[in-house]
N, C-alpha and C positions, 0 to 999 in steps of 0.2 A: 550922818550916814557914812560909813567907811568908803574910801575911794574905790575899793574893789567892788562894792555894791553898785556904784555908778557904772562901772565897767560891765557888770552883769546885766544891768538894765539895758544898756546899749546893745550888747551882744544878743540878748534874749529876744529883742525886737526883730532881729534878723533870723532867728531860729524858728522858721515856720513849719518844720517837720512835725513837731509835737503840739505846738500851742497856736491854734488858730481860733477865730471867733466869728460867729455870725453877726451881721449888723442888725441889731434889734434895738427897740426903744428901751430906756431904763425903766423897767417895770417896777423894780424895788418892792416886790410884793410883801416882804417881811418888814422892812423899815418904814414903809408907808402905813402899814397896819398897826405897828407898835413903836413908839418912840422910846428913848432911853428911860424916861420916868415911868412909863407904863411897864417896861421890863422890870424896873425896881419894885413897882407896886405889886406885880403879879408873880415874881420869881419865888418859888418855894424855897425857903431858907433851910428846910430840912431835907431828908431823903425820903419823904413820904410819897414822892412821885413814883418810886420803884414799885412796880406791880407784880414782882416775882416773890414767891414765898421766902421767908428768912431761913437761914441755915437751921435755926432752932425749931422751926415749924415742922416737926417730924411727921405730923399727920398729913401735911400737904405732900411732902416728898415720898411718903410711904404709899400714896395713892397711885404712883406711877406703875405702869404695867410691869410684870415680872420680866418680860422680854427686854424692855428698855433698861430697867435696873441692871439686869445681868450684863447687857452690852456695855454699859458705862463702867460698871465695876470691873469687868474683865479688861477693858481698855486701860483703866487706871492701874490695875495690878501689874501690867506689863512694865510700869515705870517705878515700881517699888525698888528701893535701893538703886535708883537711877544714877548713873555717872554722867552728870551734866557736862556736855561738851563745851569747849570754849572756841571763840572765833579768834584764830591766830592772826597776827599782823600780816603774815604772808598771804593769808586768804584775801584780805582787803586789797593787797597789792596786786593780786591777779587781774583785777579789773583794768588798771592802768598799764599793766605789763603785757597782758595777752588779750584783754577784752572779755575774759571769762567772769561773769557776774554770779556764777552759781555756787562758788565755794563758800563764801560767807553766808549767802542766802540759805544754803542747805542746813548749816548749823543753826541759824536763827529759826528756821522752820521746824527743825527737830526739837529745839528747846520750847518753842511755843506749843507744839503739839503735846509735849510732855506736860506742860503746865495745865493746859486745857483738860487733858485726860485725868490728871490727878485731882484737879479741882472738882470736876463733874462727878468723879467716883466718890469723893468725900461728901459732896452735897447729897448724893443719893443714899449712901450708906450711913453717914452720920455717926461713925464710931471713933473717929480720930485716927484711923489706921493709916491714912495718907498724909497726915499733917506734917510729919518730919520731912517727907520728900517735897512737900509744898514749900516748907521753910527753906530747904536747900535750893529749890528753884528760885524763890524770891531773892535769896542772897546771890545766887549766880547772876540773875539779871541786874541786881543792884550794883554788882561789882563790874559789870560790863560797861565800857566807856560809851558805847553807842549802840542803840537797838535797831538801827536802820540798815540800808543796803549800800554797798560800795558804789553801785550804779548811780547813786544820788549824791555823791560827794560834790557835784557841781553846785550844790546849794552853798558851799563855802566860797565858790568862785570858780571860773573856768577861763581858759584861753582859746578863743576861736570857736569852739563848740562845746556842748555839754559833755561830749565824750572825752574832753581833756581838762579834768578838774585841776585846780591849782593846789589842792590838798589831797594827798593820796592815802592818808590815814585819818581816822576820826580824832577830832580835837576836843578834849574834855572841857577846855575853857571856852569853846564856841559851840554850844549845843545847837543842832539843827533838827528840824522836825520834818521827816519824810513820811511816806505811807506806812512803812514798816515800823518806824518809831511809834506812830499813832496806834497801829494795830496791837503791838505788844503792850503799850501803855494802857489801852482799853482793857485788855485782859487782866493786866496787873491791878487796875483800879477796881475791877469787879472782885478780884482775889482779896484785896484789902477790905472792901465793903463786906464781903461775906464772912471773912475769917479774922477780922480784927480782934474780936473778943477771944477767940481760940488762940490766936498768936500771942495776945497779951498774957494769957494764962501760962504760956511758955516763957515769954520775955517781952516786955513792952518795946524793947529795942527793935524787934522785927517790924512792927507797924510803923514806928517812927522812921526807920531807915527807908522803908518802901515809900511812905508818904513824901519824905525828903527827896528821893530820887525822881518820883513822878513830878514834883514841883520843879526841880532843877532841869530835868530833861525835856519837859513838855510845857508846863504852865508858865514858868518864868519867861522862856523865850517867846511864847505866844503873847504874853502881856507886853513885852518890851519891844518886839520887833515888828516892822512892817515891810521888811525887804524880802520875806519869803513870797515868791511870786503867787503862790496859791492863796495867800491871804488877801492881797490888794490888787492882784492882776498886773499884767505888763501892758504898757501902752494904754489902750482904751478898754481896760477890763479883760485882758486876755487870760482866760482860765480854761481848765478842762476838768476831768473827773477828780483830779487831786483836791479840788476845792471842797466839794461836799464830803469827800472821803476823809480828808484830814480834819475838817471842821467837826464832823461827827465824832471822830475819836477824841479830839480836844474837848468837845462839849461833854462827852461821857466822863472824862477824867476830871474836868472842872466841877461837874455836878456831884461827883462821888468823893472828891478829895479836898477841894477848896472850902475853907471855913470862913474866910474873910468875905463878908457880904458885898462890900464895895468892889473888890477885885472880881468877884463872881459876876456881879451885875455888868461891870464894864466889859468883861470878857465875853459874856453872852451876847451883848449888843454888838461887839466887834465881830463875832462869828456870824451874826445875822447880816451885817453889812457885807461880809465876805461871800456868804452863800447867795445873797442877792446878785452879786456879780455873775455867779454861775447861772442863776435863773435868767438874768438879763441876756446872757450870751446864747441861750438855747433857742433853736428855731421854733417858729410858731406851730409847726406840725408835730412837735414832740419827738422827732426822730433823734436817735443817738448815732451820730456819724462815726463814732469810734467803734461801732459794731455791737451786736447783741451780747457778746461776751463781756464787754465793758459796761453794759447797761447796769449790771449789779453794782458797779462802782461809780456810776454816773447818776442816771435817774433813780436807780434803786438806792444808792447811798444818800442821795438827796432826800428820798422818802424817809430813810432811817433817821436822818438829822431832823427833819420836820416833825416826825412822830415823837422823838425824844424832846425836842424843844416844846412841843405842845403839852407834854406831860409836865415839864418843868414850869411852864407858865400857866398851868391850871386850865388848859383848854382854849386859851386865847388865840392859838395859831390855827385852830380847826377850820375857820373859813377859807383858808388858803387851798384846801383840798377841793373846793368847789370851783376853783379857777380852771378854765378850759385847758390851759397849758399844762398844769400839773396833772390833770386827767390824761391828756394825750401822752405825756411823758411815761405814764404807767402803761397805757394801752399799747405803746410801741412794742412791748415785749411779746404780746400775743399777736400783734399785727405782723411781726417779723418771724413768727413761728411757722415752720413748714410741716413738721411731722414728728410724732413720737415723743414730744417733750424734749428732744435732744437736737433736732435739726432746725437751724435758723438761717435766715439770710446772713451770710458771713462775709459781706463786704468789709474792707479794712482789716485791722488786726483781730480777726476772730477765727477760731478753729471751726471746722465743719460741724463738730458735735460739741454741745455746751450743756452743762448741768447747772440748773438754777435752783435757788432755795425756795421751795413752795411756801414756807412760812412768810417770807417777805412779800411774795406776790399776793398771798391771801390778804395780809394786813393792808397792803396798798389798795387792792381791789375793794376791800371793806370801807376804807376811808373815802374813796372816790365813788362809792356806791355803784360798782360795776360788777354785775353777776357773772359776766363772761370771764373776767379776771379771777374771781373767786373760784369758779368751776375749774379753771385752768390750774389753779394752785392745788385743788383737790386731786385733779388728774395727775399732776406731777408727784404729789405725795403718794398716790397709789402705785406709781411706777417704781417706788423705792421702798426698801425695808425700813422699819422703824429704827433699826440699829444704824443704818446709814444716815438717817435723818438727824439723829441725836449725837453722832460722833464726827460731825464735820461742821465747819464754820467757826466763828468766834464764840467766846463764852456766852456773850449776850444772845447770839443766834441760837446756840444750843439750849440755853435755859428756856428761851421763848418757845422753841420747837418742842421741848419736852412736854410743855403744858398746852400746846396747841395742836400738834399734828395727829395725836390719837383721835381727837374729835374731827379734825380736818378730813381724815380718811373716811369718815362716815357721811360727809356732805356729798351732794350731787357732783359728779366728776365728769368733765367733758373737755376734750382737746379742742382749742379754738381752731377753726378752719375758715379764716377770712377768705371770702370768695374772690374779691378784688379790692385793691386799694392803691391810692397814689399819694406819696409824700411829696408835696410840691417844693419844700425847702431842700430836702435831701435829694430830690429829683430821682426817686426810686418808685417803680411800679411793681405790683405783685398781682398774680391771678392764678386761680386753680380751676381745673376742669370740673370738679365736683366739690360739694361742701363736705368733703372728707379727704382722706389721703389717696383715694383712687385716682388713677389717670395722671395727667400732667400738672405740674406746678411750675410756674415761670416767674422770674423776676429779672429786671434790668435796671440800669442806672445811667443817668447823665451826670450832673454835678460837676465837681472840679477836683483838681489834684492838690488841694490844700486842706483837705478835711483832716480832722483829728485821726491820728494813727493811719494816715493815708497810704493807700496803694495806688499806683498809676493805673486806674481802671475805668476811666470815663467811657461809657458806651458798652461796658461788659454786661454779661447776662449769666444766669444759672438756669438749669432745667432739671427737674426731678420727674420721676415716674413711679407711681405707686408708693410715694413717700421716700424713694431712694434716689441719691444723686446720680445724674447722668453727665451733664456738662457742669463743671464745678468752678468755684473759686478755691484755689489751693489752700488759702488761709495764710497763717503765719507760723514760722518755725520758732525755735528756742531763742529768746532774747539774748543778745550779746551787746557789747559796747558799740558795735557797728550799727545796730538797729536804730539807735538814736544819735546819729552822727551824720556828717555830710556824705558818708559812704552808704547811707540807708538804701539807696536805689541801685547799689551794686549787688544787693541781695536779690536773687532771681525771683522769689515769691512776690516781691514788691513791683516788679517790672510789668509793663503792659503786654510785652510779648510772651508772658506766661499767664495771661488772662485770655478771655474769649474775645479777642480783638484783632484788628489788622495791624500789621507792621508795614508802614507806608514808605516806599522807596528805601527800605532797609532801616528805617528810623522808628524808634519807639516813642511813646508819650513821655513828657517831662513832668516833673513835680512843680507845684506852685499854683497860686490862685489864678494866674492868667491862663493856665492851661485847663480849659473847661469846655463843657458842652454849651451849645447855644441853641435857642429856638426850640427847646423841648416842648412836646405837645402830647398830652395824654387824652385819649377818648375812649368812651365805653359806648358801643353801638350794637344794638340787637344782641346783647350778651357777649359780643366779641370785644377784645381789648386791643387797642392800638396805641403804640408809643413810638414817637419819632424824635430824634435829636441829631444835631449836627456836631460831630466830634472833631472836626478839622482843627479847631483852636486848641485842642488838647495836645497837638503835636508841634514841635519846634519848626522854625522856618526851613530847616534842612530837609524836612519831609516833603517840601514843595507841594503842598496840598491846598487847593483853593477852597474846596468844600467836600464834606463827606457826611451825607445824610444816611443815617442808619435807622431803619424802621423795623419794628417788631409787630407782627399780627398774630395774636394768640387766639386760636379758633376753637377753644374749649375741646370738643370731642375729636378734632382733626389735627391737633398738634400746633406747631409754631412755624411761622415763615419769617425769615430774616432777609431783609433786602438792604443792599448797600449801593447807593447811587453817589458817585464821586467824580470829582474833576481835579486833575493835577496840573501843575505848572510844567512838570517834566516827568518822564517815565524812565526810571533807571532799571527797569526789568527786575526789581527786587521787592515787589509788593506781595504780601502773603496774608492769609487769614488763619488765625490760630484758635483751636478749640481744645480745652483741657478736660480730661476724664480720668477716672481711676478704674474704669471698667474695660474689659478686653475690647479692642477695636479691630475691625477687619474691613478691607476693601473687597466687597463681594463681586462687584462688576464695575465697569466704567460709569462714573457718576453716581455710584451707590455705596454708601458707607454704612456699616452695621455695628452697633454696640450691644453687647450681650450683658444683661443684668440678671438678677435672681428672679426667674419667673417671667421675664419679658425681654423683648428685643426692640431696639430703637433704630430706625433707619433714617439716614440723611441723604436726600437727593441734591445733587449739584450739577452744574453744567461742565461736563468734562472737556468741552471744546474751549472753555475759558480758563479752567483750573486743572492743575495737576495736584493730586493728593498723595502725601506720604505720612507715615505714622512713626513718631519718635518715642522711644521708651526712656523715661527719666528715672534713674535709680535714686531712691530716697535714703538718706543717711540720718537726717535729723530725727531724734526720737519723738519729738512732738508731732511732726508730720507723719511719721510711721504709725503712731497711735490712731491717727485719723484715716489714713489712706492705705496703709500697708507699705511695702518696700518698693513699689514702683507706681509711676503715673504715666499717662500717655498724652503726648501733644500731637494733635492732628494739624498738619500744615497744608493749607491749600494755596499753591503758588499761582498767581495770576499770570497768564501766558500772553495776553494781548499787549500790543505795543501802542495802544491809543492813549490819549490824555483823559478820556472819559470812560467810565465803566458803569455797568449795571449788573449786579450779581444777586443771586437768590439761593438761599439754603432752605429746603423744606424738610422739616423734622416731624416724624410721626411714629406711632407704634405699629409694629408689624402684626398683621392679623394672624 
């Protein structure tokens, strides 16, 4: 192993911002079920596992509804005579020069979108009209040195942190596999599978070249290398969503491109060992600490991998879907759902609104025999047009949805409205007033500040009314080099003082596994939900806090009571409580705060003898945050006026009659 790799190993063990792991037993669900010989005995040596219609099966493609056909053909026609853009060297350099990771990403995204649109249009129409532009796209990708993102150059090596890679341009002699390399390779492998004969009729060089590039850029490095952290983990199996995501892409390419049976068998088993690390690292409650937006690339992508592996191994993987953990990993997505198929609990790097693929959710629900998940998928499908459903996602997603979602829309549809639930490992509680979107919805968390894609948010909460956000988690802005660097917590959205939390003696929470909640306690009594946790340990010693017990009492029809009972070593007269909202906020009278939403008003009572309240307006410039919240947010600051070392404070939140 090169010396730089040793350096990466040591440095990565110190990089807890992105890569943390729950301490779990080594379940090894895949490799305990199937050894290397069983993989060899059961691996389909042909491509008969593909359950999509062939390009030549015009009867199947012609059965697609006219609306869907028209949508895909129209999208493809936009790319006829397409001038394929290139990723310039200067675009890659922007990441290390300015921290901007969007320049090269935008070009890769545009190229991928064009490839997908042209391929789907040709599959649907079947007249060869889009083939020349597909060939141009294939050659454009083949002549590209690297299909991945500049933000992931750290896979070559880095100094100090992953934000400082030692290589600032892609190295054709040292291919690396990141998420985007895998995504593009996945699409290109399907392109080769579907159009090899059509390409060969033009020139055999096309397919040979594409096969060669897929092997050089993806398969060969996967065969030869174990120093990519997402394959073998860091330290004691430290992995995150990269592991199922990358392995799913590699497995797709492997099954569609590799003809050598021994290489294929070895690589399939290697990918199983890798995905076992991911399953081993997952908490028993099935929660995705990376947030519900990342579920599609964590638990959801693990499902994609398992589903594909099961096809390739002739159904031998199917028993894994009966395992309680695999079931809970799927159920997480509806347990974290708040309302409308778009609002989810958005702790960590998650926007307040998320769009999930109903096809994946349905297939997952079907495999784990969960009708709630299946009905949720149908609900999501009915919320979107067929055009939207078949013109987004990877090529594999699109093809699957084309033949699934028309029938999915005819199934019973129901939005999941989990009444109350507690994730003991994630340390997150949820509760709603009614088994629908009416009234209050509440969630709060304990946990620690070393979670995947962590924000410093131990003890924070969110509150919705009639399915609309009132007190919020702001979410995450556009990713830059700073996001995954030692400067991560200089970004305001990551800081505890921009969550619904106290600032103690002027000091905010810190990042790291030692900064955590202690003594969390969840109770359900007479229909009311109680959650208490001590958040003192989430703050550094400079906060001078002995204990800080925060308790939530969710009273269903009467709203939420938050109590803070705390003791300090000193009182610097700089302790305050912050609540975040995107709705207009007004102080109506001493001790009474009012938030106005669409069709409702929420009032918050507090002790004006102990607290002074002010309202700060925060201008939003980040486009990702604007798309979720608009151009401004409000931070409500309650300043503690007492000079004591102990305090008891209460906030009573209810709907105005």
